[in-house]
Backbone bond lengths (Angstrom), bond angles and torsions (degrees), N, CA, C in turn:
res aa  C-N    CA-C-N  psi(-1)  N-CA   C-N-CA  omega(-1)  CA-C   N-CA-C  phi
1 M - - - 1.436 - - 1.531 108.54 -
2 N 1.322 116.72 129.21 1.454 122.38 178.85 1.523 108.38 -106.07
3 M 1.332 117.56 120.72 1.457 121.40 -179.00 1.522 109.98 -118.05
4 T 1.326 115.93 146.39 1.457 120.68 174.24 1.515 108.82 -123.61
5 Q 1.303 115.94 155.02 1.464 121.69 -179.26 1.519 109.27 -110.91
6 A 1.309 116.78 135.18 1.462 121.93 173.47 1.520 107.67 -115.82
7 Y 1.310 117.28 144.21 1.465 121.95 -177.69 1.511 110.22 -104.91
8 F 1.334 115.75 140.35 1.453 122.73 -177.01 1.522 113.09 -109.59
9 G 1.315 119.86 30.10 1.467 121.57 178.24 1.511 111.66 98.24
10 G 1.322 116.13 175.89 1.457 121.77 -179.01 1.512 111.00 87.06
11 G 1.322 116.47 -155.85 1.453 120.71 -179.37 1.514 112.16 81.89
12 K 1.326 117.04 -163.03 1.459 122.79 -177.49 1.518 111.36 -64.45
13 T 1.304 114.74 147.34 1.453 120.54 175.56 1.514 109.28 -117.64
14 G 1.315 117.05 158.76 1.450 121.88 177.58 1.514 112.08 -87.25
15 K 1.320 117.76 8.11 1.459 121.91 -175.30 1.518 112.84 -88.92
16 G 1.318 118.49 -16.62 1.461 121.51 -176.93 1.513 110.89 76.19
17 G 1.332 116.50 158.16 1.472 120.08 177.98 1.517 112.03 67.74
18 R 1.333 115.06 -152.25 1.461 120.11 -177.21 1.524 111.61 -70.44
19 K 1.300 115.86 151.27 1.460 121.17 -176.04 1.526 113.47 -68.80
20 Q 1.361 119.31 -23.75 1.451 120.76 -176.55 1.525 113.22 -58.47
21 V 1.335 118.39 -24.44 1.458 120.05 -177.17 1.525 111.54 -76.61
22 D 1.310 117.63 -9.82 1.460 121.25 178.94 1.524 108.75 -79.18
23 T 1.315 117.87 123.71 1.460 121.72 179.71 1.526 111.25 -100.33
24 S 1.306 116.97 25.72 1.458 122.83 -179.26 1.519 110.90 -56.16
25 T 1.313 116.48 141.61 1.460 120.76 175.60 1.523 110.91 -103.65
26 K 1.327 116.50 10.53 1.458 120.49 -176.39 1.522 113.38 -98.19
27 G 1.300 118.05 6.94 1.449 120.26 179.41 1.508 111.16 159.06
28 H 1.295 115.74 -161.12 1.461 121.80 -176.74 1.518 111.37 -71.60
29 S 1.331 114.85 147.36 1.453 121.20 178.14 1.527 111.53 -110.06
30 D 1.330 116.88 3.44 1.464 121.46 178.06 1.527 107.83 -151.30
31 D 1.330 116.60 -176.36 1.461 121.51 -175.19 1.527 111.82 -62.70
32 V 1.324 116.58 135.36 1.460 122.62 174.68 1.523 107.73 -77.92
33 T 1.339 116.12 128.36 1.465 121.13 -175.76 1.530 113.47 -117.00
34 A 1.328 117.93 -8.56 1.463 121.13 179.24 1.528 109.15 -152.73
35 L 1.319 115.85 149.90 1.462 121.78 -176.67 1.522 108.74 -151.60
36 C 1.345 116.86 143.00 1.465 120.13 173.63 1.523 109.63 -146.89
37 L 1.303 115.20 162.93 1.448 124.49 178.22 1.522 107.30 -122.08
38 S 1.335 117.50 137.35 1.470 119.88 179.29 1.530 109.91 -65.13
39 H 1.338 115.53 159.64 1.472 120.60 -178.04 1.528 112.24 -56.98
40 D 1.340 117.07 -35.19 1.467 119.50 -179.99 1.533 112.74 -91.38
41 R 1.323 116.54 4.83 1.469 123.99 175.25 1.525 114.60 65.10
42 T 1.347 117.76 27.84 1.458 120.18 179.02 1.522 113.17 -106.21
43 L 1.344 117.99 -15.97 1.462 121.75 178.76 1.525 110.50 -124.66
44 V 1.320 115.25 146.96 1.457 123.32 173.22 1.527 106.65 -122.24
45 A 1.319 117.39 137.23 1.469 121.24 173.17 1.523 107.22 -121.93
46 S 1.322 115.64 137.64 1.460 120.93 -179.98 1.517 109.08 -134.69
47 G 1.326 116.77 141.67 1.458 122.35 -179.14 1.510 110.40 -125.38
48 Q 1.335 116.62 156.24 1.457 120.99 -171.74 1.521 113.07 -130.71
49 N 1.338 114.44 177.43 1.466 126.08 169.28 1.512 110.17 -70.24
50 G 1.330 117.26 165.34 1.451 120.78 169.86 1.516 113.00 137.11
51 Q 1.341 116.08 169.89 1.460 121.15 -179.96 1.523 111.64 -74.45
52 E 1.307 117.65 -29.11 1.462 124.10 171.15 1.526 105.53 -132.96
53 P 1.340 117.34 78.75 1.463 120.86 -169.79 1.529 114.04 -55.12
54 L 1.314 114.42 134.89 1.459 122.65 -179.84 1.529 110.16 -88.00
55 I 1.318 115.59 139.45 1.464 122.99 172.23 1.524 106.41 -116.66
56 C 1.315 117.01 127.61 1.467 121.77 177.97 1.517 109.04 -110.34
57 I 1.327 115.48 139.36 1.463 122.02 176.52 1.523 106.54 -114.19
58 W 1.329 115.70 126.44 1.461 122.31 -173.21 1.528 110.59 -123.38
59 S 1.317 116.32 153.85 1.456 120.97 168.35 1.526 107.32 -78.14
60 A 1.324 116.94 127.87 1.463 120.47 176.81 1.523 110.95 -77.25
61 I 1.325 117.16 -11.04 1.464 121.87 -179.55 1.523 111.33 -82.90
62 D 1.349 117.10 -49.51 1.470 119.39 -175.26 1.531 114.22 -125.55
63 C 1.331 118.31 7.94 1.471 124.69 177.26 1.519 113.85 67.55
64 S 1.320 118.50 13.71 1.461 119.83 178.53 1.529 109.76 -76.85
65 M 1.337 115.62 145.43 1.460 119.57 178.64 1.524 109.16 -74.78
66 Q 1.332 115.89 131.06 1.467 121.96 -179.53 1.517 112.19 -101.29
67 G 1.341 117.50 -15.63 1.448 120.91 179.28 1.510 111.67 163.33
68 T 1.334 115.18 172.53 1.460 121.06 177.20 1.527 109.56 -136.75
69 K 1.307 115.51 153.92 1.461 124.39 175.86 1.521 107.11 -134.39
70 R 1.334 116.87 161.62 1.466 121.33 178.08 1.518 110.14 -133.31
71 L 1.339 115.70 133.48 1.453 119.72 169.64 1.520 107.64 -71.64
72 P 1.330 117.83 153.53 1.466 120.47 -177.64 1.527 112.81 -62.69
73 K 1.327 115.63 156.67 1.458 122.39 176.46 1.525 108.80 -55.44
74 G 1.315 116.43 138.99 1.461 121.57 -177.97 1.517 112.25 101.58
75 S 1.327 117.68 -16.87 1.458 120.92 173.65 1.529 107.17 -71.62
76 R 1.337 117.26 157.29 1.462 119.28 -178.65 1.523 112.91 -112.40
77 L 1.305 116.63 -34.05 1.462 119.87 179.54 1.518 109.04 -170.84
78 V 1.323 115.54 158.22 1.462 121.67 175.29 1.522 106.92 -83.58
79 T 1.341 116.96 120.93 1.471 120.12 -179.04 1.526 112.79 -95.77
80 A 1.332 116.85 -27.07 1.468 121.25 179.32 1.527 107.27 -156.19
81 I 1.331 115.28 154.31 1.462 120.04 -175.31 1.523 109.29 -152.18
82 A 1.344 116.82 147.40 1.471 120.97 179.15 1.517 109.93 -152.14
83 I 1.323 115.35 153.73 1.463 123.75 176.82 1.518 107.48 -115.88
84 S 1.345 116.92 134.04 1.464 120.29 179.92 1.534 110.33 -66.73
85 A 1.335 115.94 159.14 1.464 121.43 -175.35 1.527 112.96 -58.84
86 S 1.331 117.67 -35.26 1.468 120.70 -179.79 1.532 112.24 -84.14
87 K 1.334 116.87 -4.73 1.468 124.37 -177.37 1.529 112.05 66.58
88 K 1.328 116.83 23.57 1.461 121.01 177.09 1.529 111.18 -85.53
89 F 1.346 117.36 -34.37 1.455 122.02 -174.70 1.523 112.15 -123.97
90 L 1.325 113.98 156.08 1.452 122.84 172.68 1.521 106.15 -131.61
91 C 1.314 117.73 138.38 1.454 122.05 177.62 1.520 108.23 -123.67
92 A 1.332 116.23 137.29 1.465 121.37 179.16 1.519 109.23 -138.55
93 S 1.326 116.29 141.63 1.464 121.36 176.23 1.518 109.27 -105.91
94 D 1.338 115.21 156.20 1.456 119.80 -177.73 1.525 111.12 -118.28
95 A 1.321 115.35 -179.72 1.464 121.58 177.98 1.520 109.69 -124.10
96 A 1.331 116.86 39.10 1.461 121.03 178.50 1.528 109.81 -77.44
97 E 1.327 116.12 -179.33 1.462 120.40 178.71 1.528 110.80 -59.77
98 K 1.347 116.52 -43.81 1.461 121.80 174.05 1.520 107.23 -107.59
99 I 1.308 116.45 98.77 1.462 122.23 -172.78 1.524 110.52 -67.05
100 C 1.340 116.13 130.73 1.458 122.62 -179.63 1.520 110.79 -131.79
101 A 1.324 115.39 161.75 1.469 122.52 168.00 1.521 105.69 -112.43
102 Y 1.324 116.40 133.76 1.462 122.68 -176.46 1.523 109.41 -116.62
103 V 1.330 116.68 135.89 1.463 122.38 177.91 1.528 108.40 -106.76
104 F 1.334 115.76 133.32 1.457 123.88 178.10 1.522 109.00 -122.06
105 E 1.334 117.67 148.78 1.456 120.99 167.46 1.521 106.22 -83.98
106 I 1.318 117.59 125.99 1.461 120.63 -176.84 1.519 110.88 -59.09
107 S 1.328 118.16 -41.06 1.467 120.31 -178.44 1.527 112.30 -90.94
108 G 1.342 117.61 5.80 1.460 121.36 -175.81 1.511 113.74 -103.28
109 S 1.308 115.03 -155.01 1.456 124.81 -177.10 1.531 112.13 -60.66
110 A 1.323 115.25 162.19 1.467 121.40 176.27 1.524 111.43 -74.41
111 K 1.337 117.06 -11.85 1.463 121.46 -178.19 1.532 110.44 -95.72
112 P 1.340 116.81 151.19 1.471 119.13 179.21 1.527 112.23 -67.10
113 I 1.334 115.20 151.60 1.465 120.90 177.25 1.525 111.52 -96.10
114 A 1.341 117.12 -17.21 1.461 121.59 -179.92 1.523 109.03 -160.58
115 S 1.340 115.95 158.98 1.462 120.16 176.01 1.517 109.50 -149.71
116 V 1.331 115.08 159.25 1.460 121.28 176.39 1.526 108.00 -140.48
117 G 1.342 115.73 137.77 1.461 120.48 176.69 1.513 110.85 -75.84
118 I 1.321 116.24 127.95 1.462 122.03 177.43 1.534 109.18 -103.06
119 N 1.326 115.92 -43.69 1.465 124.83 176.91 1.519 114.94 60.49
120 M 1.318 116.57 19.22 1.461 123.36 169.89 1.520 107.03 -142.56
121 K 1.317 116.55 146.84 1.461 120.24 -176.63 1.529 111.06 -56.31
122 V 1.333 115.03 128.49 1.464 121.77 178.01 1.522 107.97 -99.42
123 V 1.328 116.69 124.46 1.461 120.24 177.32 1.526 112.10 -109.35
124 H 1.339 116.07 -14.84 1.466 119.39 177.09 1.522 109.00 -154.31
125 L 1.329 115.23 145.66 1.461 120.35 170.19 1.512 108.31 -147.63
126 D 1.335 115.11 153.60 1.459 119.87 178.74 1.520 109.08 -158.44
127 Y 1.331 114.07 154.71 1.461 121.77 177.25 1.517 110.78 -89.12
128 S 1.322 115.52 155.31 1.453 121.28 170.09 1.528 108.11 -65.55
129 P 1.327 118.24 139.84 1.471 119.50 176.78 1.530 112.15 -73.59
130 L 1.352 117.43 -9.61 1.454 121.73 -175.59 1.530 114.49 -109.55
131 D 1.347 117.51 -15.36 1.466 120.01 -172.69 1.522 109.92 -147.56
132 D 1.332 117.00 115.57 1.466 121.96 179.75 1.522 112.96 -65.27
133 N 1.311 118.21 -13.30 1.462 121.25 -178.06 1.526 113.00 -93.73
134 L 1.317 117.97 0.71 1.458 121.62 -179.78 1.519 110.90 -119.21
135 F 1.332 115.31 127.34 1.456 119.71 171.47 1.521 108.29 -141.23
136 A 1.312 116.24 162.00 1.462 121.48 -179.69 1.513 109.20 -127.22
137 T 1.339 115.64 146.26 1.460 121.72 172.55 1.519 107.37 -117.96
138 A 1.332 116.20 150.13 1.456 120.69 178.92 1.523 109.35 -142.29
139 G 1.311 114.51 148.49 1.456 122.45 176.32 1.512 108.83 -153.94
140 K 1.315 116.74 -174.68 1.458 121.97 -178.20 1.523 111.67 -55.71
141 D 1.342 116.55 -39.86 1.465 120.17 -173.96 1.519 114.82 -115.64
142 H 1.333 118.12 15.28 1.466 117.20 -178.78 1.525 112.87 -156.76
143 L 1.310 114.30 158.93 1.461 125.19 165.92 1.520 104.28 -140.13
144 M 1.323 117.32 123.43 1.470 120.69 -176.14 1.510 109.34 -130.31
145 I 1.330 116.80 127.75 1.465 122.76 174.12 1.524 107.08 -96.49
146 C 1.321 116.93 128.95 1.462 121.39 -176.33 1.523 110.20 -118.81
147 N 1.335 116.08 138.54 1.449 122.50 -179.64 1.534 107.79 -119.71
148 V 1.319 116.84 118.90 1.447 122.10 -179.01 1.530 109.12 -88.34
149 N 1.334 115.82 129.42 1.454 120.98 178.20 1.528 106.58 -132.67
150 G 1.316 116.30 91.68 1.469 120.30 -177.41 1.507 110.92 67.85
151 A 1.335 116.91 -121.96 1.463 121.75 -179.00 1.521 112.90 -92.22
152 S 1.344 117.24 4.91 1.469 118.79 179.34 1.518 110.33 -121.12
153 I 1.316 114.28 154.31 1.473 121.28 178.98 1.512 107.47 -128.29
154 K 1.322 116.47 130.19 1.454 121.32 175.08 1.520 108.41 -105.91
155 G 1.326 115.52 124.87 1.467 119.91 -178.78 1.492 111.81 -105.38
């Protein structure tokens, strides 16, 4: 079996010191802390550390960047990330003081369209394969099913 590796951004920067000072638009500027693959295996989403953590969306076919999203200021890092089955939405959880899950439109703005307070560490989240409006979060002390209804989420 012959395998090749493709890189999705990040790594050493020419700026010296910590990676956060790099304002590169070609990928992550700090450590990647979460990664997911779309249900049809054509998109990859990766999230990082930082004061406004960056989420990058990549083509799994040719490694080209498809877009970026940002968790709100005050977030510390992306702890879990998922792409809905239709590839319309992306959901990411943070590690802020008040832990939340944020929903983004993949083809929309860099800002979230909805959020829900989880208030417990999220180590995994995923969308229902049948409904883009349903996702679940899980951690050591919780399992939460979330239903998105427009700009609000009921957990």
